[in-house]
N, C-alpha and C positions, 0 to 999 in steps of 0.2 A: 504494499499500499504506500502511495506517495505521501510525503510529509504534509502537503496541503490537504489531502484527503483525510489524514489523521486529525488535523486541526478542525476541519469541518465536522467530522464525526464527533469530536469532543464537544464542540459548541452545540451541536444538535442534541446531545444527551445531557447537557448540564444546564443548571438554572442560570437565569440572567442576573447579574449582580444588581443589588438593590439601588445602588447610585445610578445605574443606567436606566433601571426601571422607572425611576422618578421622571426622567426626560421623556419617556414614551408612555405615560400613563393613559393617554387618550386613544391609543391604538385599539383596533377592533379585537385583538386577541389578548389585550391587557387584562381583561376581566377573568381570563383563564390563566393568568400569570405567565403567559407565553410557554406553558407546559404542554409539550406535544402529546403526552398521554391523556391529559385532560381534554385537549382539543379533539383528539381522535375519538374519545368516548363520547363527548358532547355532540359531535357532528356525525357520529356513526362511520368514521373513516377507519380503514385498515391502517394500523399503526406503521406497518412496513411501507405501504404505499405513501403515507403521509411523509415518512422520512425521505423516501425517494423524490417526492415532489418538493420537499423542503430543500434538499440538496440542489435540485434544478433551480429552484427560486433563488437560493443564495448565489448561485453562479450568475444568474441573470441580474440580480440586484447588485452584484459587484461593480456594475456600471456606475452606480450611484455612491458606493462607499467601499473602502478597503477593509472596513471593520466587520469581522465575521458576526459579531453579536448583533450589529445594526442590520446586517443582511438577513439574519434569522428573524429579527423582529419584523422587518418589512414583509418578508416572505410569509411569515405566519399570519400577519394581518390580511394578506391577499388570500391565503389558503383558508381562512375562516369564511371568506366570501364563496369560494368553490375549490374543491380539491383539484379540479381541472383547470385552475387559473393559468398556470404556466404552460400547460399543453395547449390551451386555447390561444395564449399569447404567441407561442411559437408558430401555430397554424396561421394566425393573422399576419404575422410578420413575413412569413414565407409567401403568403398570398399577395402582400403588398409589394414584394420585390419584382 
């Protein structure tokens, strides 16, 4: 496994530090504490698929931030809208090219 993949895996499976949570308290997934297990349960998502989509989301959100935690927060906010958010985004972007 590549070093960057290890970092992403670690970020996905860990809690967001409280000092960062304060900055993002208005996000859609904030009420679930950005906890992927809670989000998966609440929305009826398969946890493995949520992790897969979260990794894809973090990759896409890296256009906006180098910080993996911020990438996770933004991605989870979108994934609470739809588990297919990033699949649909990729399809739309391909269609527009």
